[in-house]
ZAVO-68419 format. One record per residue: x, y, z of N, C-alpha, C, O in turn; residue in three letters. Coordinates in Angstrom, 2 decimals. Example, Ala and Ser with C-alpha at 12.3 -4.5 7.8 and 13.67 -1.06 7.14 Angstrom:
# ZAVO-68419
ATOM     n_c1     n_c2     n_c3    ca_c1    ca_c2    ca_c3     c_c1     c_c2     c_c3     o_c1     o_c2     o_c3  kekol
ATOM    13.19    -5.69     7.80    12.30    -4.50     7.80    13.20    -3.30     7.80    14.24    -3.32     8.46    ALA
ATOM    12.85    -2.25     7.08    13.67    -1.06     7.14    12.90     0.03     7.87    13.41     1.14     8.04    SER
END
This chain:
# ZAVO-68419
ATOM     n_c1     n_c2     n_c3    ca_c1    ca_c2    ca_c3     c_c1     c_c2     c_c3     o_c1     o_c2     o_c3  kekol
ATOM   -20.84    34.01    29.10   -20.23    33.37    29.97   -18.58    32.65    29.62   -18.33    32.35    28.45    UNK
ATOM   -17.77    32.49    30.45   -16.77    32.47    30.76   -16.27    31.27    31.50   -16.75    31.25    32.63    UNK
ATOM   -15.66    30.52    31.32   -15.08    29.16    31.65   -13.92    29.50    32.81   -13.13    30.41    32.57    UNK
ATOM   -13.84    28.91    33.80   -13.14    29.30    34.82   -12.32    27.95    34.97   -12.82    26.87    35.26    UNK
ATOM   -11.14    28.16    34.75   -10.01    26.98    34.87    -9.85    26.66    36.53    -9.67    27.43    37.47    UNK
ATOM    -9.97    25.26    36.47   -10.12    24.77    37.74    -8.76    23.98    38.14    -8.17    23.41    37.22    UNK
ATOM    -8.33    23.93    39.23    -7.19    23.02    39.13    -7.43    21.58    39.39    -8.15    21.12    40.27    UNK
ATOM    -6.63    20.81    38.40    -7.08    19.61    38.15    -7.16    18.41    39.47    -6.01    18.34    39.90    UNK
ATOM    -7.76    17.77    39.99    -7.16    16.75    41.11    -5.96    15.86    40.41    -6.12    15.20    39.39    UNK
ATOM    -4.80    15.99    41.13    -3.64    14.94    40.93    -4.20    13.67    40.94    -4.22    13.22    39.80    UNK
ATOM    -4.73    12.79    41.91    -4.96    11.60    42.03    -6.28    11.37    40.29    -6.01    10.57    39.40    UNK
ATOM    -7.12    11.96    40.26    -7.82    11.87    39.30    -7.04    11.74    38.30    -7.11    10.80    37.52    UNK
ATOM    -6.31    12.58    38.24    -5.62    13.04    36.90    -4.57    11.99    36.43    -4.21    11.73    35.28    UNK
ATOM    -4.22    11.55    37.44    -3.03    10.10    37.02    -4.08     9.22    36.66    -4.22     8.95    35.47    UNK
ATOM    -4.83     8.74    37.52    -5.74     7.31    37.11    -6.48     7.93    35.54    -6.89     6.97    34.90    UNK
ATOM    -6.72     9.13    34.89    -7.36     9.19    33.44    -5.96     8.74    33.07    -5.86     7.60    32.62    UNK
ATOM    -4.85     9.51    33.20    -3.78     9.08    32.30    -3.27     7.82    31.98    -2.73     7.46    30.94    UNK
ATOM    -3.54     7.07    33.16    -2.80     5.78    33.32    -4.17     4.99    32.38    -3.85     4.06    31.63    UNK
ATOM    -5.30     5.30    32.45    -6.51     4.60    31.53    -6.13     4.85    30.06    -6.22     4.07    29.12    UNK
ATOM    -5.66     6.14    30.09    -5.36     6.35    28.49    -3.97     5.84    27.83    -3.82     5.68    26.61    UNK
ATOM    -3.05     5.62    28.72    -1.77     5.06    28.10    -2.19     3.41    28.06    -1.67     2.49    27.44    UNK
ATOM    -3.22     3.42    28.89    -3.11     1.47    28.38    -4.00     1.19    27.77    -4.09    -0.02    27.56    UNK
ATOM    -5.15     2.13    27.16    -6.12     1.37    26.15    -6.18     2.01    25.21    -7.12     1.68    24.48    UNK
ATOM    -5.32     3.16    24.71    -5.04     3.74    23.66    -3.75     4.13    23.26    -2.90     4.43    24.10    UNK
ATOM    -3.48     4.16    21.74    -2.14     4.10    21.11    -2.30     5.23    20.04    -3.45     5.35    19.59    UNK
ATOM    -1.61     5.84    19.69    -1.16     6.97    18.60    -0.99     6.46    17.15    -0.58     5.30    17.08    UNK
ATOM    -1.19     7.04    16.06    -0.74     6.11    15.12     1.20     6.38    14.91     1.88     5.71    14.14    UNK
ATOM     1.33     6.66    15.13     3.06     6.31    15.08     3.38     5.41    15.97     3.93     4.36    15.64    UNK
ATOM     3.06     5.72    17.25     3.21     4.30    17.87     2.57     2.95    17.49     3.15     1.93    17.87    UNK
ATOM     1.70     2.85    16.95     1.12     1.50    16.12     2.01     1.29    14.92     2.36     0.13    14.70    UNK
ATOM     2.46     2.31    14.07     3.49     2.07    13.28     4.97     1.56    13.75     5.78     0.95    13.06    UNK
ATOM     5.10     1.89    14.83     6.40     1.13    15.28     5.87    -0.21    16.06     6.64    -1.16    15.93    UNK
ATOM     4.98    -0.41    16.66     4.87    -1.77    17.04     4.35    -2.81    15.47     4.62    -4.00    15.31    UNK
ATOM     3.78    -2.17    14.76     3.79    -3.11    13.34     5.33    -3.20    13.07     5.77    -4.35    13.17    UNK
ATOM     6.28    -2.20    12.73     7.29    -2.30    12.24     8.55    -3.61    13.01     9.44    -4.42    12.75    UNK
ATOM     7.85    -3.07    13.96     8.69    -4.29    15.18     8.37    -5.53    15.28     9.01    -6.39    15.89    UNK
ATOM     7.12    -5.70    14.53     6.88    -7.09    14.51     5.96    -7.60    16.16     5.97    -8.79    16.46    UNK
ATOM     5.38    -6.81    16.88     4.91    -6.88    17.95     4.03    -7.60    17.74     3.46    -7.50    16.66    UNK
ATOM     3.47    -8.91    18.99     2.41    -9.43    18.80     1.05    -8.82    18.75     0.50    -8.89    19.85    UNK
ATOM     0.43    -8.33    17.96    -0.46    -7.28    18.38    -1.43    -7.69    16.93    -0.93    -8.12    15.88    UNK
ATOM    -2.83    -7.44    17.15    -3.89    -7.48    16.13    -4.46    -6.22    15.94    -4.69    -5.65    17.01    UNK
ATOM    -4.81    -5.52    14.81    -5.41    -4.61    14.28    -6.66    -4.57    13.27    -6.81    -4.73    12.06    UNK
ATOM    -7.34    -4.33    14.19    -9.26    -4.71    13.60    -9.71    -3.12    13.35    -9.76    -2.13    14.09    UNK
ATOM    -9.99    -3.34    12.00   -10.60    -2.11    11.53   -12.34    -2.07    11.37   -12.98    -2.61    10.47    UNK
ATOM   -12.75    -1.45    12.25   -14.30    -1.55    12.22   -15.24    -0.82    11.08   -16.44    -0.55    11.08    UNK
ATOM   -14.38    -0.65    10.28   -15.35     0.66     9.30   -16.16    -0.53     8.56   -16.23    -1.72     8.84    UNK
ATOM   -16.73     0.24     7.51   -17.68    -0.39     6.90   -16.38    -1.04     5.61   -15.29    -0.52     5.39    UNK
ATOM   -16.92    -2.25     4.94   -16.13    -3.06     4.14   -15.37    -2.28     2.93   -14.19    -2.18     2.59    UNK
ATOM   -16.84    -1.67     2.35   -16.12    -0.65     0.97   -14.93     0.39     1.45   -14.04     0.74     0.67    UNK
ATOM   -15.00     0.78     2.57   -13.79     1.78     3.32   -12.83     1.02     3.41   -11.78     1.40     2.88    UNK
ATOM   -12.84    -0.19     4.02   -11.26    -1.06     4.20   -11.37    -1.13     2.54   -10.56    -0.38     2.01    UNK
ATOM   -11.89    -1.57     1.98   -11.36    -1.81     0.29   -10.40    -0.56     0.03    -9.21    -0.56    -0.27    UNK
ATOM   -11.02     0.19     0.18   -10.33     1.54    -0.46    -9.03     1.36     0.13    -8.17     0.98    -0.66    UNK
ATOM    -8.65     1.56     1.40    -7.25     1.42     2.07    -7.58     1.42     3.62    -8.51     1.98     4.22    UNK
ATOM    -6.67     0.72     4.04    -6.33     0.50     5.50    -4.94     0.43     6.21    -3.88     0.80     5.71    UNK
ATOM    -5.06     0.05     7.06    -3.82    -0.09     7.87    -2.77    -1.34     7.47    -3.46    -2.36     7.44    UNK
ATOM    -1.82    -1.58     7.25    -1.26    -3.00     6.43    -1.61    -4.14     7.79    -1.36    -3.96     8.98    UNK
ATOM    -2.30    -5.35     7.14    -2.19    -6.24     7.82    -3.76    -5.98     9.07    -4.01    -6.74    10.00    UNK
ATOM    -4.21    -5.28     8.87    -5.69    -4.83     9.28    -6.42    -5.94     8.98    -6.16    -6.48     7.90    UNK
ATOM    -7.49    -6.54     9.83    -8.41    -7.33     9.49    -9.72    -6.67     9.63    -9.95    -6.09    10.69    UNK
ATOM   -10.53    -6.67     8.80   -12.09    -5.91     8.67   -12.89    -6.54     9.44   -13.36    -7.66     9.20    UNK
ATOM   -13.13    -5.82    10.50   -14.63    -6.66    11.01   -15.63    -5.22    11.50   -15.68    -4.58    12.56    UNK
ATOM   -16.47    -5.06    10.01   -17.59    -4.02    10.82   -18.43    -4.50    11.34   -18.60    -5.68    11.67    UNK
ATOM   -19.27    -3.28    11.52   -20.74    -3.55    12.70   -21.50    -4.95    12.82   -21.81    -5.68    13.77    UNK
ATOM   -21.71    -5.02    11.03   -22.80    -6.23    11.01   -22.20    -7.57    11.47   -22.93    -8.51    11.78    UNK
ATOM   -20.90    -7.65    11.51   -19.84    -8.76    12.14   -19.26    -9.25    13.38   -18.56   -10.23    13.63    UNK
ATOM   -19.69    -8.40    14.02   -19.22    -7.34    15.40   -19.98    -8.75    16.38   -19.42    -8.98    17.45    UNK
ATOM   -20.81    -9.35    16.12   -21.47   -10.80    16.79   -20.26   -11.99    16.78   -19.89   -12.56    17.80    UNK
ATOM   -19.77   -12.22    15.55   -18.96   -13.35    15.00   -17.47   -13.13    15.81   -16.72   -14.02    16.19    UNK
ATOM   -17.34   -12.13    15.92   -15.90   -11.98    16.88   -14.85   -12.50    15.85   -13.71   -12.51    16.31    UNK
ATOM   -14.99   -12.99    14.37   -13.94   -13.41    13.87   -12.81   -12.30    13.75   -13.13   -11.13    13.56    UNK
ATOM   -11.32   -12.74    13.89   -10.11   -12.37    13.95    -9.73   -11.51    14.70    -8.83   -10.71    14.44    UNK
ATOM   -10.49   -11.60    15.96   -10.40   -10.83    17.73    -9.24   -12.41    18.08    -9.05   -13.48    17.51    UNK
ATOM    -8.77   -11.81    19.19    -7.75   -13.00    19.67    -7.62   -12.30    21.07    -7.32   -11.13    21.29    UNK
ATOM    -7.90   -13.27    21.92    -7.69   -13.26    23.57    -6.38   -13.41    23.96    -6.06   -13.09    25.10    UNK
ATOM    -5.22   -14.04    22.83    -4.29   -13.79    23.69    -3.34   -12.73    23.38    -2.16   -12.79    23.74    UNK
ATOM    -3.99   -11.46    22.52    -2.73   -10.17    22.34    -4.10    -9.48    22.26    -5.27    -9.86    22.18    UNK
ATOM    -3.12    -7.75    22.35    -4.09    -6.85    22.14    -4.82    -6.78    20.78    -4.32    -7.28    19.77    UNK
ATOM    -6.09    -6.12    20.77    -6.89    -6.14    19.44    -6.78    -4.62    19.38    -7.28    -4.06    20.35    UNK
ATOM    -6.28    -3.90    18.53    -6.31    -2.36    18.76    -6.79    -2.13    17.29    -6.29    -2.21    16.16    UNK
ATOM    -8.11    -1.76    17.90    -9.42    -1.18    16.91    -9.72     0.47    16.64    -9.99     1.39    17.40    UNK
ATOM    -9.54     0.38    15.25    -9.95     1.74    14.50   -10.83     1.88    13.92   -11.35     0.89    13.40    UNK
ATOM   -11.47     3.32    13.72   -12.86     3.41    12.77   -12.19     4.67    12.01   -10.98     4.82    11.81    UNK
ATOM   -13.16     5.49    11.65   -12.64     6.49    10.91   -11.97     7.74    10.98   -11.25     8.22    10.11    UNK
ATOM   -12.28     8.30    12.22   -11.82     9.74    12.57   -12.00     9.54    14.52   -12.64     8.77    15.24    UNK
ATOM   -10.99    10.80    14.78   -11.37    11.39    16.31   -12.95    11.47    16.76   -13.25    11.31    17.94    UNK
ATOM   -13.82    11.69    15.87   -15.21    12.09    16.33   -16.07    10.55    15.89   -17.27    10.32    16.04    UNK
ATOM   -15.03     9.66    15.32   -16.25     8.66    15.26   -16.03     7.52    16.42   -14.93     6.99    16.57    UNK
ATOM   -17.23     7.16    17.27   -17.33     6.38    18.19   -17.43     4.88    17.72   -17.57     4.04    18.62    UNK
ATOM   -17.38     4.46    16.45   -17.43     2.84    16.36   -16.66     1.92    16.79   -17.00     0.78    17.12    UNK
ATOM   -15.51     2.41    16.79   -14.05     1.60    17.59   -14.41     1.67    19.18   -14.31     0.56    19.71    UNK
ATOM   -14.73     2.55    19.92   -15.02     2.67    21.18   -16.15     1.88    21.35   -16.11     0.92    22.12    UNK
ATOM   -17.41     2.22    20.56   -18.51     1.51    20.78   -17.99    -0.11    20.62   -18.39    -0.88    21.48    UNK
ATOM   -16.96    -0.73    19.36   -16.89    -1.82    19.45   -16.11    -2.48    20.49   -16.34    -3.65    20.81    UNK
ATOM   -15.11    -1.68    21.07   -14.05    -1.63    22.19   -15.01    -2.55    23.69   -14.61    -3.41    24.46    UNK
ATOM   -16.17    -1.95    23.58   -16.73    -2.01    24.81   -17.25    -3.40    24.51   -17.06    -4.31    25.32    UNK
ATOM   -17.91    -3.62    23.34   -18.28    -4.98    23.29   -17.47    -6.12    23.58   -17.75    -7.02    24.38    UNK
ATOM   -16.34    -6.02    22.79   -15.07    -6.95    22.89   -15.02    -7.01    24.28   -15.67    -7.72    25.05    UNK
ATOM   -14.14    -6.16    24.53   -14.40    -6.19    25.80   -14.91    -7.00    27.00   -14.28    -7.65    27.84    UNK
ATOM   -16.18    -6.79    26.84   -17.28    -7.58    27.84   -17.30    -8.69    27.33   -17.94    -9.50    28.01    UNK
ATOM   -16.68    -9.27    26.00   -16.69   -10.44    26.10   -15.43   -11.45    26.25   -15.32   -12.66    26.06    UNK
ATOM   -14.48   -10.41    26.69   -13.14   -10.82    27.58   -11.87   -10.87    26.95   -10.81   -11.36    27.32    UNK
ATOM   -12.38    -9.92    25.34   -10.92    -9.49    24.44   -10.72    -8.27    25.22   -11.48    -7.45    25.75    UNK
ATOM    -8.64    -8.52    25.04    -8.11    -6.95    25.62    -8.08    -6.25    24.32    -7.63    -6.71    23.27    UNK
ATOM    -8.59    -5.16    24.48    -8.86    -4.17    23.47    -7.93    -2.68    23.33    -7.77    -2.50    24.53    UNK
ATOM    -7.44    -1.86    22.88    -6.87    -0.56    22.67    -7.92     0.13    21.46    -8.68    -0.51    20.72    UNK
ATOM    -7.78     1.14    21.50    -8.11     1.97    20.27    -7.07     3.07    20.29    -6.37     3.64    21.12    UNK
ATOM    -7.36     3.11    18.48    -6.29     3.86    17.81    -6.84     5.46    17.94    -7.85     5.85    17.35    UNK
ATOM    -6.02     6.31    18.80    -6.04     7.82    18.69    -6.71     8.48    17.33    -5.68     8.74    16.70    UNK
ATOM    -7.90     8.93    16.41    -7.86     9.68    15.84    -7.99     8.84    14.65    -7.77     9.39    13.57    UNK
ATOM    -8.37     7.36    14.64    -8.86     6.52    13.74    -7.84     6.88    12.29    -6.72     7.39    12.28    UNK
ATOM    -8.55     6.49    11.33    -8.10     5.94    10.15    -7.79     7.20     9.17    -7.35     7.20     8.02    UNK
ATOM    -8.24     8.37    10.12    -8.00    10.01     9.48    -6.54    10.29    10.29    -5.95    11.20     9.70    UNK
ATOM    -5.90     9.87    11.25    -4.98    10.38    11.93    -3.92     9.68    11.33    -2.91    10.37    11.14    UNK
ATOM    -3.85     8.08    10.84    -3.14     7.51    10.36    -2.49     7.98     9.07    -1.29     8.16     8.91    UNK
ATOM    -3.49     8.18     8.14    -3.37     9.00     6.89    -2.61    10.31     7.06    -1.66    10.52     6.30    UNK
ATOM    -3.04    11.46     8.25    -2.73    12.64     8.50    -1.04    12.21     8.67    -0.36    13.02     8.04    UNK
ATOM    -0.41    11.41     9.18     1.08    11.09     9.51     1.53    10.47     8.06     2.66     9.98     8.21    UNK
ATOM     1.18    10.34     7.02     1.40     9.77     5.95     2.04     8.49     6.32     3.19     8.25     5.97    UNK
ATOM     1.40     7.71     6.97     2.10     6.21     6.90     1.25     5.41     6.02     0.21     5.74     5.44    UNK
ATOM     1.87     4.29     6.01     1.73     3.16     4.74     0.22     2.79     5.23    -0.16     2.85     6.40    UNK
ATOM    -0.56     2.39     4.10    -1.62     1.87     3.93    -1.88     1.34     2.74    -1.45     2.02     1.81    UNK
ATOM    -2.53     0.20     2.40    -2.92    -1.39     1.97    -4.33    -1.32     1.21    -5.28    -0.75     1.76    UNK
ATOM    -4.43    -1.83     0.12    -6.29    -2.09    -0.34    -6.34    -3.32     0.18    -5.50    -3.80     0.94    UNK
ATOM    -7.41    -3.90    -0.27    -7.94    -5.35     0.37    -7.14    -6.47    -0.04    -7.05    -6.75    -1.24    UNK
ATOM    -6.64    -7.05     0.73    -5.92    -8.60     0.16    -7.50    -9.47     0.67    -7.88    -9.59     1.83    UNK
ATOM    -8.18    -9.97    -0.52    -9.54   -10.75    -0.13    -9.31   -11.87     1.01   -10.26   -12.14     1.74    UNK
ATOM    -8.18   -12.46     1.16    -8.33   -13.21     2.35    -8.08   -12.63     3.63    -8.10   -13.40     4.59    UNK
ATOM    -7.80   -11.19     3.86    -7.95   -10.60     5.20    -9.41   -10.20     5.40    -9.60   -10.17     6.62    UNK
ATOM   -10.39    -9.92     4.84   -11.71    -9.39     4.87   -12.01   -10.43     6.33   -11.45   -11.53     6.42    UNK
ATOM   -12.86    -9.95     7.31   -13.10   -10.58     8.09   -12.44   -11.53     8.74   -13.10   -12.42     9.28    UNK
ATOM   -11.22   -11.54     8.80   -10.16   -12.17     9.84    -9.95   -13.54     8.90    -9.16   -14.31     9.45    UNK
ATOM   -10.45   -14.05     7.58   -10.05   -15.35     7.05    -8.93   -15.45     6.83    -8.46   -14.32     6.68    UNK
ATOM    -7.91   -16.49     6.67    -6.78   -16.80     6.19    -5.57   -16.18     7.09    -4.44   -15.94     6.67    UNK
ATOM    -6.04   -15.98     8.37    -4.93   -15.32     8.95    -4.88   -16.22    10.13    -4.02   -16.05    11.00    UNK
END
């Protein structure tokens, strides 16, 4: 069976890419935002033990079992969520839930794997950053 390439509808394509640019960011762009001290919130939705091993600098750990608490999220700035990889849907699932509760959210394309693939800085746990404490 061969797949026939169809000509994409330009109106639908425009809408799709507008949403992609609005609700996702890449690791290089996120790194630039962090270095420019933009007013963003980075939320790591991976398991606590994985967060402790390494995470994006300044990220707050909010693993699945803590999503109901919404600790560390902000309604006044973008919350950039990430999970493990391109095939992980934890961040997308969390984004759906948090957006349903009125939080502005974006997803990091490729998750932590893509961040590391670009050799961007990581840090290990600072205890007061777990679950948004001390922020």
